[in-house]
A tleap script that builds the chain and sets N, CA, C and O, in Angstrom:
source leaprc.protein.ff14SB
mol = sequence {
  NMET ARG MET ARG MET ARG ARG LYS ARG LYS
  LYS ARG ARG LYS ARG ARG ARG ARG ARG ARG
  ASN THR ASN THR LYS GLU ASP LYS GLN GLN
  GLN THR LEU ARG SER LEU LEU GLY GLU GLU
  GLU GLU GLU GLU GLU GLU LYS GLU GLU GLU
  GLU GLU GLU GLU GLU GLU GLU HIE THR ALA
  ILE ILE ILE GLN VAL SER SER LYS SER ALA
  CILE
}
set mol.1.N position { -119.010 -31.394 -136.913 }
set mol.1.CA position { -117.858 -30.063 -136.646 }
set mol.1.C position { -118.536 -29.886 -135.132 }
set mol.1.O position { -118.008 -30.229 -134.074 }
set mol.2.N position { -119.937 -29.218 -135.315 }
set mol.2.CA position { -120.720 -28.910 -134.196 }
set mol.2.C position { -120.325 -29.798 -132.900 }
set mol.2.O position { -119.912 -29.556 -131.766 }
set mol.3.N position { -120.665 -30.959 -133.655 }
set mol.3.CA position { -120.565 -32.134 -132.590 }
set mol.3.C position { -119.907 -32.290 -131.767 }
set mol.3.O position { -120.182 -32.273 -130.567 }
set mol.4.N position { -118.843 -32.486 -132.312 }
set mol.4.CA position { -117.290 -32.358 -131.874 }
set mol.4.C position { -117.079 -30.626 -131.116 }
set mol.4.O position { -116.158 -30.675 -130.301 }
set mol.5.N position { -117.494 -29.676 -131.178 }
set mol.5.CA position { -117.668 -28.699 -130.415 }
set mol.5.C position { -118.521 -28.989 -129.283 }
set mol.5.O position { -118.290 -28.552 -128.156 }
set mol.6.N position { -119.363 -29.617 -129.536 }
set mol.6.CA position { -120.260 -29.924 -128.445 }
set mol.6.C position { -119.663 -30.860 -127.226 }
set mol.6.O position { -119.881 -30.600 -126.043 }
set mol.7.N position { -119.027 -31.775 -127.590 }
set mol.7.CA position { -118.418 -32.668 -126.970 }
set mol.7.C position { -117.315 -32.111 -126.210 }
set mol.7.O position { -117.227 -32.347 -125.005 }
set mol.8.N position { -116.398 -31.331 -126.866 }
set mol.8.CA position { -115.542 -30.793 -125.995 }
set mol.8.C position { -115.646 -29.800 -125.195 }
set mol.8.O position { -114.902 -29.549 -124.247 }
set mol.9.N position { -116.883 -29.006 -125.673 }
set mol.9.CA position { -116.956 -28.115 -124.458 }
set mol.9.C position { -118.225 -28.634 -123.333 }
set mol.9.O position { -118.487 -27.871 -122.405 }
set mol.10.N position { -118.868 -29.745 -123.440 }
set mol.10.CA position { -119.449 -30.854 -122.743 }
set mol.10.C position { -118.499 -30.998 -121.875 }
set mol.10.O position { -118.713 -30.906 -120.667 }
set mol.11.N position { -117.509 -31.205 -122.307 }
set mol.11.CA position { -115.912 -32.181 -121.364 }
set mol.11.C position { -115.421 -31.032 -120.375 }
set mol.11.O position { -115.229 -31.258 -119.180 }
set mol.12.N position { -115.222 -29.727 -120.987 }
set mol.12.CA position { -114.564 -28.806 -120.270 }
set mol.12.C position { -115.392 -28.731 -118.982 }
set mol.12.O position { -114.919 -29.018 -117.882 }
set mol.13.N position { -116.894 -28.252 -119.217 }
set mol.13.CA position { -117.625 -27.752 -118.558 }
set mol.13.C position { -117.623 -29.206 -116.991 }
set mol.13.O position { -117.937 -29.020 -115.816 }
set mol.14.N position { -117.183 -30.412 -117.613 }
set mol.14.CA position { -117.249 -31.411 -116.474 }
set mol.14.C position { -116.387 -31.067 -115.810 }
set mol.14.O position { -116.432 -30.923 -114.588 }
set mol.15.N position { -115.560 -30.902 -116.454 }
set mol.15.CA position { -113.657 -30.879 -115.656 }
set mol.15.C position { -113.575 -29.659 -114.853 }
set mol.15.O position { -112.975 -29.558 -113.783 }
set mol.16.N position { -114.432 -28.457 -115.647 }
set mol.16.CA position { -114.864 -27.513 -114.166 }
set mol.16.C position { -115.845 -27.619 -113.415 }
set mol.16.O position { -115.993 -26.593 -112.750 }
set mol.17.N position { -116.662 -28.468 -113.193 }
set mol.17.CA position { -117.650 -29.033 -112.161 }
set mol.17.C position { -116.729 -30.050 -111.178 }
set mol.17.O position { -116.952 -30.100 -109.969 }
set mol.18.N position { -115.784 -30.770 -111.748 }
set mol.18.CA position { -115.511 -31.571 -110.638 }
set mol.18.C position { -114.410 -30.476 -110.037 }
set mol.18.O position { -114.813 -29.990 -108.980 }
set mol.19.N position { -113.794 -30.239 -110.241 }
set mol.19.CA position { -112.418 -29.344 -109.990 }
set mol.19.C position { -113.545 -28.151 -108.748 }
set mol.19.O position { -113.457 -27.964 -107.535 }
set mol.20.N position { -113.997 -27.885 -109.243 }
set mol.20.CA position { -115.179 -27.036 -108.131 }
set mol.20.C position { -115.471 -27.911 -107.015 }
set mol.20.O position { -115.174 -27.652 -105.849 }
set mol.21.N position { -116.017 -28.873 -107.381 }
set mol.21.CA position { -116.596 -29.483 -106.137 }
set mol.21.C position { -115.487 -29.977 -105.209 }
set mol.21.O position { -115.519 -30.126 -103.987 }
set mol.22.N position { -114.654 -30.161 -105.944 }
set mol.22.CA position { -113.624 -31.162 -104.728 }
set mol.22.C position { -112.919 -30.076 -103.924 }
set mol.22.O position { -112.541 -30.226 -102.762 }
set mol.23.N position { -112.723 -28.554 -104.923 }
set mol.23.CA position { -112.401 -27.736 -103.975 }
set mol.23.C position { -113.365 -26.993 -102.685 }
set mol.23.O position { -112.972 -26.201 -101.828 }
set mol.24.N position { -114.695 -27.535 -102.881 }
set mol.24.CA position { -115.678 -27.558 -101.863 }
set mol.24.C position { -115.848 -28.260 -101.153 }
set mol.24.O position { -116.783 -28.121 -100.365 }
set mol.25.N position { -114.918 -29.467 -101.105 }
set mol.25.CA position { -115.190 -30.564 -100.641 }
set mol.25.C position { -113.887 -30.177 -99.120 }
set mol.25.O position { -113.915 -30.257 -97.892 }
set mol.26.N position { -113.067 -29.830 -99.996 }
set mol.26.CA position { -111.761 -29.973 -99.257 }
set mol.26.C position { -111.874 -28.726 -98.207 }
set mol.26.O position { -111.421 -28.648 -97.065 }
set mol.27.N position { -112.694 -27.690 -99.034 }
set mol.27.CA position { -112.764 -26.563 -97.609 }
set mol.27.C position { -113.627 -26.712 -97.007 }
set mol.27.O position { -113.584 -26.035 -95.980 }
set mol.28.N position { -114.581 -27.370 -97.120 }
set mol.28.CA position { -115.474 -27.622 -95.862 }
set mol.28.C position { -115.050 -28.813 -94.872 }
set mol.28.O position { -115.334 -28.862 -93.675 }
set mol.29.N position { -114.432 -29.614 -95.482 }
set mol.29.CA position { -113.537 -30.286 -94.316 }
set mol.29.C position { -112.508 -29.520 -93.482 }
set mol.29.O position { -112.259 -29.963 -92.361 }
set mol.30.N position { -111.872 -28.395 -93.920 }
set mol.30.CA position { -110.820 -28.051 -93.278 }
set mol.30.C position { -111.897 -26.516 -92.477 }
set mol.30.O position { -111.320 -25.613 -91.872 }
set mol.31.N position { -112.952 -26.532 -92.601 }
set mol.31.CA position { -114.032 -25.583 -92.100 }
set mol.31.C position { -114.231 -26.420 -90.516 }
set mol.31.O position { -114.110 -26.021 -89.358 }
set mol.32.N position { -114.478 -27.339 -90.930 }
set mol.32.CA position { -115.145 -28.282 -89.681 }
set mol.32.C position { -114.134 -28.633 -88.933 }
set mol.32.O position { -114.299 -28.744 -87.718 }
set mol.33.N position { -112.813 -28.889 -89.564 }
set mol.33.CA position { -111.441 -29.056 -88.531 }
set mol.33.C position { -111.549 -27.498 -87.558 }
set mol.33.O position { -111.888 -27.544 -86.376 }
set mol.34.N position { -111.386 -26.856 -87.896 }
set mol.34.CA position { -111.642 -25.523 -87.332 }
set mol.34.C position { -112.819 -25.209 -86.247 }
set mol.34.O position { -112.680 -24.471 -85.272 }
set mol.35.N position { -113.427 -25.571 -86.432 }
set mol.35.CA position { -114.791 -25.230 -85.606 }
set mol.35.C position { -114.458 -26.746 -84.747 }
set mol.35.O position { -114.231 -26.502 -83.561 }
set mol.36.N position { -114.400 -27.844 -84.993 }
set mol.36.CA position { -113.924 -28.781 -83.938 }
set mol.36.C position { -112.559 -27.938 -83.247 }
set mol.36.O position { -112.673 -27.534 -82.090 }
set mol.37.N position { -111.617 -27.761 -83.804 }
set mol.37.CA position { -110.369 -27.388 -82.791 }
set mol.37.C position { -110.772 -25.602 -81.931 }
set mol.37.O position { -110.118 -25.208 -80.966 }
set mol.38.N position { -111.783 -24.888 -82.474 }
set mol.38.CA position { -111.817 -23.781 -82.104 }
set mol.38.C position { -113.702 -24.271 -80.963 }
set mol.38.O position { -114.256 -23.298 -80.451 }
set mol.39.N position { -114.252 -25.432 -80.792 }
set mol.39.CA position { -114.769 -25.396 -79.448 }
set mol.39.C position { -114.313 -25.617 -78.486 }
set mol.39.O position { -114.420 -24.993 -77.430 }
set mol.40.N position { -113.264 -27.303 -78.904 }
set mol.40.CA position { -112.802 -27.250 -77.822 }
set mol.40.C position { -111.223 -26.203 -77.258 }
set mol.40.O position { -110.645 -26.366 -76.184 }
set mol.41.N position { -110.904 -25.352 -78.156 }
set mol.41.CA position { -110.237 -24.346 -77.150 }
set mol.41.C position { -111.200 -23.564 -76.429 }
set mol.41.O position { -110.724 -23.144 -75.374 }
set mol.42.N position { -112.992 -23.051 -76.735 }
set mol.42.CA position { -113.711 -22.818 -75.864 }
set mol.42.C position { -113.920 -23.150 -74.524 }
set mol.42.O position { -114.195 -22.428 -73.566 }
set mol.43.N position { -113.697 -24.709 -74.630 }
set mol.43.CA position { -114.030 -25.589 -73.706 }
set mol.43.C position { -113.184 -25.404 -72.414 }
set mol.43.O position { -113.658 -25.289 -71.284 }
set mol.44.N position { -112.006 -25.391 -72.706 }
set mol.44.CA position { -110.554 -25.590 -71.982 }
set mol.44.C position { -110.807 -23.933 -71.287 }
set mol.44.O position { -110.451 -23.565 -70.167 }
set mol.45.N position { -111.442 -23.213 -72.215 }
set mol.45.CA position { -111.247 -21.637 -71.670 }
set mol.45.C position { -112.208 -21.613 -70.734 }
set mol.45.O position { -112.196 -20.584 -70.059 }
set mol.46.N position { -113.174 -22.530 -70.420 }
set mol.46.CA position { -114.180 -22.078 -69.687 }
set mol.46.C position { -114.281 -22.827 -68.464 }
set mol.46.O position { -114.991 -22.609 -67.483 }
set mol.47.N position { -113.263 -23.956 -68.737 }
set mol.47.CA position { -112.585 -24.911 -67.335 }
set mol.47.C position { -112.081 -24.276 -66.431 }
set mol.47.O position { -112.350 -24.158 -65.236 }
set mol.48.N position { -110.756 -23.564 -67.563 }
set mol.48.CA position { -110.435 -21.737 -66.411 }
set mol.48.C position { -110.662 -21.238 -65.701 }
set mol.48.O position { -110.136 -20.941 -64.628 }
set mol.49.N position { -111.773 -20.983 -66.317 }
set mol.49.CA position { -112.871 -19.618 -65.789 }
set mol.49.C position { -112.905 -20.028 -64.673 }
set mol.49.O position { -112.099 -19.634 -63.830 }
set mol.50.N position { -114.014 -21.071 -64.367 }
set mol.50.CA position { -114.890 -21.793 -63.634 }
set mol.50.C position { -113.793 -22.230 -62.694 }
set mol.50.O position { -114.208 -21.856 -61.596 }
set mol.51.N position { -112.724 -22.763 -62.530 }
set mol.51.CA position { -111.309 -22.993 -61.349 }
set mol.51.C position { -111.021 -22.022 -61.155 }
set mol.51.O position { -111.004 -21.872 -59.933 }
set mol.52.N position { -110.643 -20.817 -61.849 }
set mol.52.CA position { -110.516 -19.223 -61.205 }
set mol.52.C position { -111.666 -19.049 -60.381 }
set mol.52.O position { -111.579 -17.910 -59.921 }
set mol.53.N position { -112.456 -19.473 -60.063 }
set mol.53.CA position { -114.091 -18.367 -59.712 }
set mol.53.C position { -114.269 -19.625 -58.712 }
set mol.53.O position { -114.923 -19.488 -57.678 }
set mol.54.N position { -113.746 -20.691 -59.009 }
set mol.54.CA position { -113.901 -21.946 -57.128 }
set mol.54.C position { -112.529 -21.141 -56.199 }
set mol.54.O position { -112.407 -21.070 -54.977 }
set mol.55.N position { -111.740 -20.675 -57.125 }
set mol.55.CA position { -110.235 -20.693 -56.240 }
set mol.55.C position { -110.756 -19.310 -55.481 }
set mol.55.O position { -110.430 -19.093 -54.314 }
set mol.56.N position { -111.552 -18.433 -56.198 }
set mol.56.CA position { -111.826 -17.016 -55.637 }
set mol.56.C position { -112.564 -17.502 -54.489 }
set mol.56.O position { -111.995 -17.376 -53.405 }
set mol.57.N position { -113.816 -18.079 -54.503 }
set mol.57.CA position { -114.508 -18.806 -53.876 }
set mol.57.C position { -113.739 -18.990 -52.460 }
set mol.57.O position { -113.815 -18.334 -51.422 }
set mol.58.N position { -112.906 -20.225 -52.838 }
set mol.58.CA position { -112.313 -20.627 -51.602 }
set mol.58.C position { -111.379 -19.578 -51.021 }
set mol.58.O position { -111.148 -19.608 -49.812 }
set mol.59.N position { -110.840 -18.673 -51.780 }
set mol.59.CA position { -110.041 -17.402 -51.416 }
set mol.59.C position { -110.790 -16.361 -50.011 }
set mol.59.O position { -110.370 -16.078 -48.889 }
set mol.60.N position { -112.135 -15.999 -50.804 }
set mol.60.CA position { -113.218 -15.609 -49.558 }
set mol.60.C position { -113.590 -16.171 -48.909 }
set mol.60.O position { -114.031 -15.486 -47.986 }
set mol.61.N position { -113.814 -17.813 -48.669 }
set mol.61.CA position { -114.721 -18.436 -47.571 }
set mol.61.C position { -112.782 -18.470 -46.484 }
set mol.61.O position { -112.386 -18.954 -45.424 }
set mol.62.N position { -112.613 -18.238 -46.802 }
set mol.62.CA position { -111.147 -17.921 -45.895 }
set mol.62.C position { -110.641 -17.096 -45.080 }
set mol.62.O position { -110.102 -17.272 -43.988 }
set mol.63.N position { -110.931 -15.805 -45.919 }
set mol.63.CA position { -111.080 -14.406 -45.369 }
set mol.63.C position { -112.207 -14.289 -44.635 }
set mol.63.O position { -112.146 -13.502 -43.691 }
set mol.64.N position { -113.495 -15.023 -44.872 }
set mol.64.CA position { -114.183 -14.668 -43.615 }
set mol.64.C position { -114.296 -15.670 -42.951 }
set mol.64.O position { -115.506 -15.818 -42.784 }
set mol.65.N position { -113.674 -16.586 -42.386 }
set mol.65.CA position { -113.219 -17.415 -41.158 }
set mol.65.C position { -112.195 -17.013 -40.835 }
set mol.65.O position { -111.834 -17.819 -39.978 }
set mol.66.N position { -111.375 -16.215 -40.948 }
set mol.66.CA position { -110.115 -15.663 -40.302 }
set mol.66.C position { -110.638 -14.371 -39.918 }
set mol.66.O position { -110.527 -13.989 -38.754 }
set mol.67.N position { -111.374 -13.451 -41.084 }
set mol.67.CA position { -112.222 -12.056 -39.566 }
set mol.67.C position { -112.725 -12.299 -38.355 }
set mol.67.O position { -112.513 -11.859 -37.225 }
set mol.68.N position { -113.745 -13.438 -39.032 }
set mol.68.CA position { -114.699 -14.061 -37.735 }
set mol.68.C position { -114.073 -14.593 -36.514 }
set mol.68.O position { -114.634 -14.429 -35.431 }
set mol.69.N position { -112.686 -15.365 -36.626 }
set mol.69.CA position { -112.459 -15.888 -35.351 }
set mol.69.C position { -111.179 -14.804 -34.622 }
set mol.69.O position { -110.442 -15.168 -33.706 }
set mol.70.N position { -111.140 -13.302 -35.336 }
set mol.70.CA position { -110.086 -12.948 -35.081 }
set mol.70.C position { -111.273 -11.495 -34.097 }
set mol.70.O position { -110.863 -10.650 -33.302 }
set mol.71.N position { -112.197 -11.635 -34.404 }
set mol.71.CA position { -113.405 -11.032 -33.543 }
set mol.71.C position { -114.059 -11.428 -32.286 }
set mol.71.O position { -114.992 -10.762 -31.839 }
savepdb mol mol.pdb
quit
């Protein structure tokens, strides 16, 4: 009787461990996907900011040139 109970307990524990492990693996995969997507979004935002800065510099140069030519 005791042996059966031990076996059952052991099997239950194994099943629980497997379930927990599979869940964590899936969670980790989802987290990595999210982090990769987050990094791509950050890169896009940085590119947009750089483009805006370049446009601002370009307009500033145009304003300087036009003010010098007016003088």
